[in-house]
mmCIF file of the N, C-alpha and C atoms, coordinates in Angstrom:
data_MODEL
# 
_entry.id   MODEL 
# 
loop_
_atom_site.group_PDB 
_atom_site.id 
_atom_site.type_symbol 
_atom_site.label_atom_id 
_atom_site.label_alt_id 
_atom_site.label_comp_id 
_atom_site.label_asym_id 
_atom_site.label_entity_id 
_atom_site.label_seq_id 
_atom_site.pdbx_PDB_ins_code 
_atom_site.Cartn_x 
_atom_site.Cartn_y 
_atom_site.Cartn_z 
_atom_site.occupancy 
_atom_site.B_iso_or_equiv 
_atom_site.pdbx_formal_charge 
_atom_site.auth_seq_id 
_atom_site.auth_comp_id 
_atom_site.auth_asym_id 
_atom_site.auth_atom_id 
_atom_site.pdbx_PDB_model_num 
ATOM 1   N N  . UNK A 1 1  ? 9.607  -4.004  -17.411 1.00 0.00 ? 1  UNK A N  1 
ATOM 2   C CA . UNK A 1 1  ? 8.242  -4.709  -16.579 1.00 0.00 ? 1  UNK A CA 1 
ATOM 3   C C  . UNK A 1 1  ? 7.629  -5.830  -17.122 1.00 0.00 ? 1  UNK A C  1 
ATOM 4   N N  . UNK A 1 2  ? 7.148  -6.689  -16.286 1.00 0.00 ? 2  UNK A N  1 
ATOM 5   C CA . UNK A 1 2  ? 6.440  -8.048  -16.893 1.00 0.00 ? 2  UNK A CA 1 
ATOM 6   C C  . UNK A 1 2  ? 5.158  -7.419  -17.547 1.00 0.00 ? 2  UNK A C  1 
ATOM 7   N N  . UNK A 1 3  ? 4.895  -8.047  -18.567 1.00 0.00 ? 3  UNK A N  1 
ATOM 8   C CA . UNK A 1 3  ? 3.414  -7.803  -19.220 1.00 0.00 ? 3  UNK A CA 1 
ATOM 9   C C  . UNK A 1 3  ? 2.173  -8.314  -18.285 1.00 0.00 ? 3  UNK A C  1 
ATOM 10  N N  . UNK A 1 4  ? 2.495  -9.413  -17.650 1.00 0.00 ? 4  UNK A N  1 
ATOM 11  C CA . UNK A 1 4  ? 1.492  -9.670  -16.734 1.00 0.00 ? 4  UNK A CA 1 
ATOM 12  C C  . UNK A 1 4  ? 1.331  -8.816  -15.268 1.00 0.00 ? 4  UNK A C  1 
ATOM 13  N N  . UNK A 1 5  ? 0.258  -8.153  -15.347 1.00 0.00 ? 5  UNK A N  1 
ATOM 14  C CA . UNK A 1 5  ? 0.338  -7.089  -14.129 1.00 0.00 ? 5  UNK A CA 1 
ATOM 15  C C  . UNK A 1 5  ? 0.127  -7.912  -12.994 1.00 0.00 ? 5  UNK A C  1 
ATOM 16  N N  . UNK A 1 6  ? -0.305 -9.291  -12.786 1.00 0.00 ? 6  UNK A N  1 
ATOM 17  C CA . UNK A 1 6  ? -0.486 -9.955  -11.510 1.00 0.00 ? 6  UNK A CA 1 
ATOM 18  C C  . UNK A 1 6  ? 0.673  -10.893 -11.271 1.00 0.00 ? 6  UNK A C  1 
ATOM 19  N N  . UNK A 1 7  ? 1.761  -10.761 -12.013 1.00 0.00 ? 7  UNK A N  1 
ATOM 20  C CA . UNK A 1 7  ? 2.834  -11.633 -11.743 1.00 0.00 ? 7  UNK A CA 1 
ATOM 21  C C  . UNK A 1 7  ? 3.488  -11.206 -10.442 1.00 0.00 ? 7  UNK A C  1 
ATOM 22  N N  . UNK A 1 8  ? 4.132  -12.245 -9.801  1.00 0.00 ? 8  UNK A N  1 
ATOM 23  C CA . UNK A 1 8  ? 4.594  -11.993 -8.351  1.00 0.00 ? 8  UNK A CA 1 
ATOM 24  C C  . UNK A 1 8  ? 6.012  -11.573 -8.471  1.00 0.00 ? 8  UNK A C  1 
ATOM 25  N N  . UNK A 1 9  ? 6.641  -10.553 -8.035  1.00 0.00 ? 9  UNK A N  1 
ATOM 26  C CA . UNK A 1 9  ? 7.867  -10.252 -7.987  1.00 0.00 ? 9  UNK A CA 1 
ATOM 27  C C  . UNK A 1 9  ? 8.411  -10.602 -6.543  1.00 0.00 ? 9  UNK A C  1 
ATOM 28  N N  . UNK A 1 10 ? 9.888  -11.061 -6.754  1.00 0.00 ? 10 UNK A N  1 
ATOM 29  C CA . UNK A 1 10 ? 10.553 -11.290 -5.571  1.00 0.00 ? 10 UNK A CA 1 
ATOM 30  C C  . UNK A 1 10 ? 11.052 -10.067 -4.981  1.00 0.00 ? 10 UNK A C  1 
ATOM 31  N N  . UNK A 1 11 ? 11.711 -9.845  -3.708  1.00 0.00 ? 11 UNK A N  1 
ATOM 32  C CA . UNK A 1 11 ? 12.451 -8.783  -3.375  1.00 0.00 ? 11 UNK A CA 1 
ATOM 33  C C  . UNK A 1 11 ? 13.365 -8.491  -4.053  1.00 0.00 ? 11 UNK A C  1 
ATOM 34  N N  . UNK A 1 12 ? 14.221 -9.409  -4.530  1.00 0.00 ? 12 UNK A N  1 
ATOM 35  C CA . UNK A 1 12 ? 15.378 -8.909  -5.540  1.00 0.00 ? 12 UNK A CA 1 
ATOM 36  C C  . UNK A 1 12 ? 14.839 -8.350  -6.703  1.00 0.00 ? 12 UNK A C  1 
ATOM 37  N N  . UNK A 1 13 ? 13.464 -8.917  -7.540  1.00 0.00 ? 13 UNK A N  1 
ATOM 38  C CA . UNK A 1 13 ? 13.116 -8.154  -8.720  1.00 0.00 ? 13 UNK A CA 1 
ATOM 39  C C  . UNK A 1 13 ? 12.616 -6.486  -8.205  1.00 0.00 ? 13 UNK A C  1 
ATOM 40  N N  . UNK A 1 14 ? 12.022 -6.841  -7.092  1.00 0.00 ? 14 UNK A N  1 
ATOM 41  C CA . UNK A 1 14 ? 11.671 -5.316  -6.877  1.00 0.00 ? 14 UNK A CA 1 
ATOM 42  C C  . UNK A 1 14 ? 12.703 -4.121  -6.776  1.00 0.00 ? 14 UNK A C  1 
ATOM 43  N N  . UNK A 1 15 ? 13.806 -4.755  -6.047  1.00 0.00 ? 15 UNK A N  1 
ATOM 44  C CA . UNK A 1 15 ? 14.789 -4.089  -5.795  1.00 0.00 ? 15 UNK A CA 1 
ATOM 45  C C  . UNK A 1 15 ? 15.651 -3.730  -7.068  1.00 0.00 ? 15 UNK A C  1 
ATOM 46  N N  . UNK A 1 16 ? 15.893 -4.324  -7.939  1.00 0.00 ? 16 UNK A N  1 
ATOM 47  C CA . UNK A 1 16 ? 16.210 -4.282  -9.402  1.00 0.00 ? 16 UNK A CA 1 
ATOM 48  C C  . UNK A 1 16 ? 15.108 -3.322  -10.043 1.00 0.00 ? 16 UNK A C  1 
ATOM 49  N N  . UNK A 1 17 ? 14.129 -3.513  -10.096 1.00 0.00 ? 17 UNK A N  1 
ATOM 50  C CA . UNK A 1 17 ? 12.983 -2.540  -10.849 1.00 0.00 ? 17 UNK A CA 1 
ATOM 51  C C  . UNK A 1 17 ? 13.278 -0.878  -10.173 1.00 0.00 ? 17 UNK A C  1 
ATOM 52  N N  . UNK A 1 18 ? 13.082 -0.767  -9.003  1.00 0.00 ? 18 UNK A N  1 
ATOM 53  C CA . UNK A 1 18 ? 12.962 0.247   -8.418  1.00 0.00 ? 18 UNK A CA 1 
ATOM 54  C C  . UNK A 1 18 ? 14.290 0.908   -8.298  1.00 0.00 ? 18 UNK A C  1 
ATOM 55  N N  . UNK A 1 19 ? 15.442 0.537   -8.238  1.00 0.00 ? 19 UNK A N  1 
ATOM 56  C CA . UNK A 1 19 ? 16.638 1.095   -7.753  1.00 0.00 ? 19 UNK A CA 1 
ATOM 57  C C  . UNK A 1 19 ? 16.822 1.029   -6.472  1.00 0.00 ? 19 UNK A C  1 
ATOM 58  N N  . UNK A 1 20 ? 16.027 0.877   -5.448  1.00 0.00 ? 20 UNK A N  1 
ATOM 59  C CA . UNK A 1 20 ? 16.224 0.781   -3.956  1.00 0.00 ? 20 UNK A CA 1 
ATOM 60  C C  . UNK A 1 20 ? 17.492 -0.134  -3.636  1.00 0.00 ? 20 UNK A C  1 
ATOM 61  N N  . UNK A 1 21 ? 18.311 0.389   -2.770  1.00 0.00 ? 21 UNK A N  1 
ATOM 62  C CA . UNK A 1 21 ? 19.582 -0.120  -2.686  1.00 0.00 ? 21 UNK A CA 1 
ATOM 63  C C  . UNK A 1 21 ? 19.560 -1.137  -1.353  1.00 0.00 ? 21 UNK A C  1 
ATOM 64  N N  . UNK A 1 22 ? 18.559 -1.283  -0.513  1.00 0.00 ? 22 UNK A N  1 
ATOM 65  C CA . UNK A 1 22 ? 18.446 -2.375  0.573   1.00 0.00 ? 22 UNK A CA 1 
ATOM 66  C C  . UNK A 1 22 ? 17.083 -2.876  0.593   1.00 0.00 ? 22 UNK A C  1 
ATOM 67  N N  . UNK A 1 23 ? 16.875 -3.991  1.151   1.00 0.00 ? 23 UNK A N  1 
ATOM 68  C CA . UNK A 1 23 ? 15.903 -4.569  1.693   1.00 0.00 ? 23 UNK A CA 1 
ATOM 69  C C  . UNK A 1 23 ? 15.300 -3.830  2.873   1.00 0.00 ? 23 UNK A C  1 
ATOM 70  N N  . UNK A 1 24 ? 15.810 -3.127  3.314   1.00 0.00 ? 24 UNK A N  1 
ATOM 71  C CA . UNK A 1 24 ? 15.790 -2.363  4.651   1.00 0.00 ? 24 UNK A CA 1 
ATOM 72  C C  . UNK A 1 24 ? 14.670 -1.225  4.136   1.00 0.00 ? 24 UNK A C  1 
ATOM 73  N N  . UNK A 1 25 ? 15.067 -0.684  2.935   1.00 0.00 ? 25 UNK A N  1 
ATOM 74  C CA . UNK A 1 25 ? 14.333 0.671   2.464   1.00 0.00 ? 25 UNK A CA 1 
ATOM 75  C C  . UNK A 1 25 ? 13.204 0.174   1.779   1.00 0.00 ? 25 UNK A C  1 
ATOM 76  N N  . UNK A 1 26 ? 13.393 -0.766  1.230   1.00 0.00 ? 26 UNK A N  1 
ATOM 77  C CA . UNK A 1 26 ? 11.896 -1.411  0.613   1.00 0.00 ? 26 UNK A CA 1 
ATOM 78  C C  . UNK A 1 26 ? 10.749 -1.986  1.416   1.00 0.00 ? 26 UNK A C  1 
ATOM 79  N N  . UNK A 1 27 ? 11.442 -2.559  2.609   1.00 0.00 ? 27 UNK A N  1 
ATOM 80  C CA . UNK A 1 27 ? 10.331 -2.909  3.638   1.00 0.00 ? 27 UNK A CA 1 
ATOM 81  C C  . UNK A 1 27 ? 9.714  -1.507  4.541   1.00 0.00 ? 27 UNK A C  1 
ATOM 82  N N  . UNK A 1 28 ? 10.846 -0.784  4.746   1.00 0.00 ? 28 UNK A N  1 
ATOM 83  C CA . UNK A 1 28 ? 10.129 0.485   5.315   1.00 0.00 ? 28 UNK A CA 1 
ATOM 84  C C  . UNK A 1 28 ? 9.349  1.200   4.525   1.00 0.00 ? 28 UNK A C  1 
ATOM 85  N N  . UNK A 1 29 ? 9.594  1.402   3.315   1.00 0.00 ? 29 UNK A N  1 
ATOM 86  C CA . UNK A 1 29 ? 8.436  2.159   2.604   1.00 0.00 ? 29 UNK A CA 1 
ATOM 87  C C  . UNK A 1 29 ? 7.279  1.572   2.439   1.00 0.00 ? 29 UNK A C  1 
ATOM 88  N N  . UNK A 1 30 ? 7.334  0.149   2.252   1.00 0.00 ? 30 UNK A N  1 
ATOM 89  C CA . UNK A 1 30 ? 5.929  -0.782  2.046   1.00 0.00 ? 30 UNK A CA 1 
ATOM 90  C C  . UNK A 1 30 ? 5.225  -0.379  3.765   1.00 0.00 ? 30 UNK A C  1 
ATOM 91  N N  . UNK A 1 31 ? 6.085  -0.509  4.599   1.00 0.00 ? 31 UNK A N  1 
ATOM 92  C CA . UNK A 1 31 ? 5.337  -0.521  6.023   1.00 0.00 ? 31 UNK A CA 1 
ATOM 93  C C  . UNK A 1 31 ? 4.646  0.998   6.406   1.00 0.00 ? 31 UNK A C  1 
ATOM 94  N N  . UNK A 1 32 ? 5.624  2.208   5.836   1.00 0.00 ? 32 UNK A N  1 
ATOM 95  C CA . UNK A 1 32 ? 5.049  3.383   6.080   1.00 0.00 ? 32 UNK A CA 1 
ATOM 96  C C  . UNK A 1 32 ? 3.932  3.923   4.925   1.00 0.00 ? 32 UNK A C  1 
ATOM 97  N N  . UNK A 1 33 ? 3.758  3.096   3.977   1.00 0.00 ? 33 UNK A N  1 
ATOM 98  C CA . UNK A 1 33 ? 2.622  3.472   3.041   1.00 0.00 ? 33 UNK A CA 1 
ATOM 99  C C  . UNK A 1 33 ? 3.507  4.171   1.687   1.00 0.00 ? 33 UNK A C  1 
ATOM 100 N N  . UNK A 1 34 ? 4.587  4.531   1.674   1.00 0.00 ? 34 UNK A N  1 
ATOM 101 C CA . UNK A 1 34 ? 5.243  4.952   0.450   1.00 0.00 ? 34 UNK A CA 1 
ATOM 102 C C  . UNK A 1 34 ? 5.412  4.131   -0.573  1.00 0.00 ? 34 UNK A C  1 
ATOM 103 N N  . UNK A 1 35 ? 5.244  2.821   -0.481  1.00 0.00 ? 35 UNK A N  1 
ATOM 104 C CA . UNK A 1 35 ? 5.384  2.095   -1.609  1.00 0.00 ? 35 UNK A CA 1 
ATOM 105 C C  . UNK A 1 35 ? 4.308  1.046   -1.386  1.00 0.00 ? 35 UNK A C  1 
ATOM 106 N N  . UNK A 1 36 ? 3.686  0.244   -2.561  1.00 0.00 ? 36 UNK A N  1 
ATOM 107 C CA . UNK A 1 36 ? 2.673  -0.781  -2.069  1.00 0.00 ? 36 UNK A CA 1 
ATOM 108 C C  . UNK A 1 36 ? 3.089  -1.858  -1.392  1.00 0.00 ? 36 UNK A C  1 
ATOM 109 N N  . UNK A 1 37 ? 2.247  -2.248  -0.687  1.00 0.00 ? 37 UNK A N  1 
ATOM 110 C CA . UNK A 1 37 ? 2.223  -3.362  0.203   1.00 0.00 ? 37 UNK A CA 1 
ATOM 111 C C  . UNK A 1 37 ? 2.337  -4.787  -0.480  1.00 0.00 ? 37 UNK A C  1 
ATOM 112 N N  . UNK A 1 38 ? 3.386  -5.579  0.287   1.00 0.00 ? 38 UNK A N  1 
ATOM 113 C CA . UNK A 1 38 ? 3.584  -6.823  -0.425  1.00 0.00 ? 38 UNK A CA 1 
ATOM 114 C C  . UNK A 1 38 ? 2.354  -7.964  -0.236  1.00 0.00 ? 38 UNK A C  1 
ATOM 115 N N  . UNK A 1 39 ? 2.417  -9.007  -0.684  1.00 0.00 ? 39 UNK A N  1 
ATOM 116 C CA . UNK A 1 39 ? 1.387  -10.238 -0.605  1.00 0.00 ? 39 UNK A CA 1 
ATOM 117 C C  . UNK A 1 39 ? 1.915  -11.373 0.027   1.00 0.00 ? 39 UNK A C  1 
ATOM 118 N N  . UNK A 1 40 ? 1.696  -11.553 1.115   1.00 0.00 ? 40 UNK A N  1 
ATOM 119 C CA . UNK A 1 40 ? 2.266  -12.718 2.026   1.00 0.00 ? 40 UNK A CA 1 
ATOM 120 C C  . UNK A 1 40 ? 1.825  -14.154 1.572   1.00 0.00 ? 40 UNK A C  1 
ATOM 121 N N  . UNK A 1 41 ? 2.762  -14.842 0.882   1.00 0.00 ? 41 UNK A N  1 
ATOM 122 C CA . UNK A 1 41 ? 2.080  -15.899 0.236   1.00 0.00 ? 41 UNK A CA 1 
ATOM 123 C C  . UNK A 1 41 ? 2.372  -17.448 0.794   1.00 0.00 ? 41 UNK A C  1 
ATOM 124 N N  . UNK A 1 42 ? 3.044  -17.296 1.857   1.00 0.00 ? 42 UNK A N  1 
ATOM 125 C CA . UNK A 1 42 ? 3.364  -18.377 2.885   1.00 0.00 ? 42 UNK A CA 1 
ATOM 126 C C  . UNK A 1 42 ? 4.324  -18.229 4.021   1.00 0.00 ? 42 UNK A C  1 
ATOM 127 N N  . UNK A 1 43 ? 4.904  -18.970 4.639   1.00 0.00 ? 43 UNK A N  1 
ATOM 128 C CA . UNK A 1 43 ? 5.782  -18.798 5.750   1.00 0.00 ? 43 UNK A CA 1 
ATOM 129 C C  . UNK A 1 43 ? 6.908  -18.306 5.024   1.00 0.00 ? 43 UNK A C  1 
ATOM 130 N N  . UNK A 1 44 ? 7.261  -16.918 5.180   1.00 0.00 ? 44 UNK A N  1 
ATOM 131 C CA . UNK A 1 44 ? 8.230  -16.115 5.024   1.00 0.00 ? 44 UNK A CA 1 
ATOM 132 C C  . UNK A 1 44 ? 8.597  -15.756 3.646   1.00 0.00 ? 44 UNK A C  1 
ATOM 133 N N  . UNK A 1 45 ? 7.545  -16.163 2.770   1.00 0.00 ? 45 UNK A N  1 
ATOM 134 C CA . UNK A 1 45 ? 7.440  -15.616 1.449   1.00 0.00 ? 45 UNK A CA 1 
ATOM 135 C C  . UNK A 1 45 ? 6.533  -14.460 1.128   1.00 0.00 ? 45 UNK A C  1 
ATOM 136 N N  . UNK A 1 46 ? 7.369  -13.502 0.764   1.00 0.00 ? 46 UNK A N  1 
ATOM 137 C CA . UNK A 1 46 ? 6.707  -12.120 0.331   1.00 0.00 ? 46 UNK A CA 1 
ATOM 138 C C  . UNK A 1 46 ? 7.032  -11.697 -0.877  1.00 0.00 ? 46 UNK A C  1 
ATOM 139 N N  . UNK A 1 47 ? 5.977  -11.474 -1.697  1.00 0.00 ? 47 UNK A N  1 
ATOM 140 C CA . UNK A 1 47 ? 5.847  -10.917 -3.291  1.00 0.00 ? 47 UNK A CA 1 
ATOM 141 C C  . UNK A 1 47 ? 5.118  -9.767  -3.244  1.00 0.00 ? 47 UNK A C  1 
ATOM 142 N N  . UNK A 1 48 ? 5.557  -9.015  -4.327  1.00 0.00 ? 48 UNK A N  1 
ATOM 143 C CA . UNK A 1 48 ? 4.848  -7.770  -5.055  1.00 0.00 ? 48 UNK A CA 1 
ATOM 144 C C  . UNK A 1 48 ? 4.230  -8.016  -6.107  1.00 0.00 ? 48 UNK A C  1 
ATOM 145 N N  . UNK A 1 49 ? 3.066  -7.553  -6.475  1.00 0.00 ? 49 UNK A N  1 
ATOM 146 C CA . UNK A 1 49 ? 2.502  -7.665  -7.785  1.00 0.00 ? 49 UNK A CA 1 
ATOM 147 C C  . UNK A 1 49 ? 3.000  -6.954  -8.661  1.00 0.00 ? 49 UNK A C  1 
ATOM 148 N N  . UNK A 1 50 ? 3.292  -7.126  -10.003 1.00 0.00 ? 50 UNK A N  1 
ATOM 149 C CA . UNK A 1 50 ? 4.155  -6.450  -10.687 1.00 0.00 ? 50 UNK A CA 1 
ATOM 150 C C  . UNK A 1 50 ? 3.229  -5.199  -11.215 1.00 0.00 ? 50 UNK A C  1 
ATOM 151 N N  . UNK A 1 51 ? 1.831  -5.204  -11.488 1.00 0.00 ? 51 UNK A N  1 
ATOM 152 C CA . UNK A 1 51 ? 1.153  -4.004  -11.596 1.00 0.00 ? 51 UNK A CA 1 
ATOM 153 C C  . UNK A 1 51 ? 1.070  -2.852  -10.649 1.00 0.00 ? 51 UNK A C  1 
ATOM 154 N N  . UNK A 1 52 ? 1.227  -3.599  -9.218  1.00 0.00 ? 52 UNK A N  1 
ATOM 155 C CA . UNK A 1 52 ? 1.391  -2.592  -8.113  1.00 0.00 ? 52 UNK A CA 1 
ATOM 156 C C  . UNK A 1 52 ? 2.542  -1.653  -8.245  1.00 0.00 ? 52 UNK A C  1 
ATOM 157 N N  . UNK A 1 53 ? 3.972  -2.341  -8.854  1.00 0.00 ? 53 UNK A N  1 
ATOM 158 C CA . UNK A 1 53 ? 5.172  -1.794  -8.470  1.00 0.00 ? 53 UNK A CA 1 
ATOM 159 C C  . UNK A 1 53 ? 5.021  -0.575  -9.922  1.00 0.00 ? 53 UNK A C  1 
ATOM 160 N N  . UNK A 1 54 ? 4.378  -1.403  -10.842 1.00 0.00 ? 54 UNK A N  1 
ATOM 161 C CA . UNK A 1 54 ? 4.489  -0.606  -12.161 1.00 0.00 ? 54 UNK A CA 1 
ATOM 162 C C  . UNK A 1 54 ? 3.620  0.712   -11.963 1.00 0.00 ? 54 UNK A C  1 
ATOM 163 N N  . UNK A 1 55 ? 2.770  0.655   -11.232 1.00 0.00 ? 55 UNK A N  1 
ATOM 164 C CA . UNK A 1 55 ? 1.761  1.811   -10.868 1.00 0.00 ? 55 UNK A CA 1 
ATOM 165 C C  . UNK A 1 55 ? 2.554  2.857   -10.244 1.00 0.00 ? 55 UNK A C  1 
ATOM 166 N N  . UNK A 1 56 ? 3.415  2.360   -9.040  1.00 0.00 ? 56 UNK A N  1 
ATOM 167 C CA . UNK A 1 56 ? 3.907  3.155   -8.387  1.00 0.00 ? 56 UNK A CA 1 
ATOM 168 C C  . UNK A 1 56 ? 5.143  4.015   -8.956  1.00 0.00 ? 56 UNK A C  1 
ATOM 169 N N  . UNK A 1 57 ? 5.863  2.933   -9.891  1.00 0.00 ? 57 UNK A N  1 
ATOM 170 C CA . UNK A 1 57 ? 6.713  3.707   -10.759 1.00 0.00 ? 57 UNK A CA 1 
ATOM 171 C C  . UNK A 1 57 ? 6.417  4.768   -11.723 1.00 0.00 ? 57 UNK A C  1 
ATOM 172 N N  . UNK A 1 58 ? 5.049  4.419   -12.274 1.00 0.00 ? 58 UNK A N  1 
ATOM 173 C CA . UNK A 1 58 ? 4.436  5.448   -13.120 1.00 0.00 ? 58 UNK A CA 1 
ATOM 174 C C  . UNK A 1 58 ? 3.850  6.795   -12.182 1.00 0.00 ? 58 UNK A C  1 
ATOM 175 N N  . UNK A 1 59 ? 3.709  6.703   -10.913 1.00 0.00 ? 59 UNK A N  1 
ATOM 176 C CA . UNK A 1 59 ? 3.462  7.670   -10.239 1.00 0.00 ? 59 UNK A CA 1 
ATOM 177 C C  . UNK A 1 59 ? 4.212  8.782   -9.692  1.00 0.00 ? 59 UNK A C  1 
ATOM 178 N N  . UNK A 1 60 ? 5.564  8.443   -9.944  1.00 0.00 ? 60 UNK A N  1 
ATOM 179 C CA . UNK A 1 60 ? 6.663  9.340   -9.403  1.00 0.00 ? 60 UNK A CA 1 
ATOM 180 C C  . UNK A 1 60 ? 6.742  10.378  -10.372 1.00 0.00 ? 60 UNK A C  1 
ATOM 181 N N  . UNK A 1 61 ? 7.124  11.759  -9.718  1.00 0.00 ? 61 UNK A N  1 
ATOM 182 C CA . UNK A 1 61 ? 7.352  13.070  -10.303 1.00 0.00 ? 61 UNK A CA 1 
ATOM 183 C C  . UNK A 1 61 ? 8.645  12.595  -10.780 1.00 0.00 ? 61 UNK A C  1 
ATOM 184 N N  . UNK A 1 62 ? 8.818  13.179  -12.206 1.00 0.00 ? 62 UNK A N  1 
ATOM 185 C CA . UNK A 1 62 ? 10.284 13.469  -12.854 1.00 0.00 ? 62 UNK A CA 1 
ATOM 186 C C  . UNK A 1 62 ? 11.302 14.261  -12.115 1.00 0.00 ? 62 UNK A C  1 
ATOM 187 N N  . UNK A 1 63 ? 12.456 13.939  -11.852 1.00 0.00 ? 63 UNK A N  1 
ATOM 188 C CA . UNK A 1 63 ? 13.156 14.835  -11.171 1.00 0.00 ? 63 UNK A CA 1 
ATOM 189 C C  . UNK A 1 63 ? 13.960 16.074  -12.127 1.00 0.00 ? 63 UNK A C  1 
ATOM 190 N N  . UNK A 1 64 ? 14.020 16.916  -11.486 1.00 0.00 ? 64 UNK A N  1 
ATOM 191 C CA . UNK A 1 64 ? 14.271 18.286  -12.236 1.00 0.00 ? 64 UNK A CA 1 
ATOM 192 C C  . UNK A 1 64 ? 15.785 18.471  -11.859 1.00 0.00 ? 64 UNK A C  1 
ATOM 193 N N  . UNK A 1 65 ? 16.565 18.653  -12.993 1.00 0.00 ? 65 UNK A N  1 
ATOM 194 C CA . UNK A 1 65 ? 18.005 18.746  -12.785 1.00 0.00 ? 65 UNK A CA 1 
ATOM 195 C C  . UNK A 1 65 ? 18.492 20.056  -13.208 1.00 0.00 ? 65 UNK A C  1 
# 
């Protein structure tokens, strides 16, 4: 995770960090509130703050196997 919590991550960056398999999953989870909302920085440009993504990752419960 980038050290600057305000760094803006692209869709591809977020997919790589989270392990989500598709953009559809990412957008659906952001829309239904189970993932942080993106920042709209211009026409068709969507980014996520790295700190928001990091906080979300840290909030996940570890899986039991």
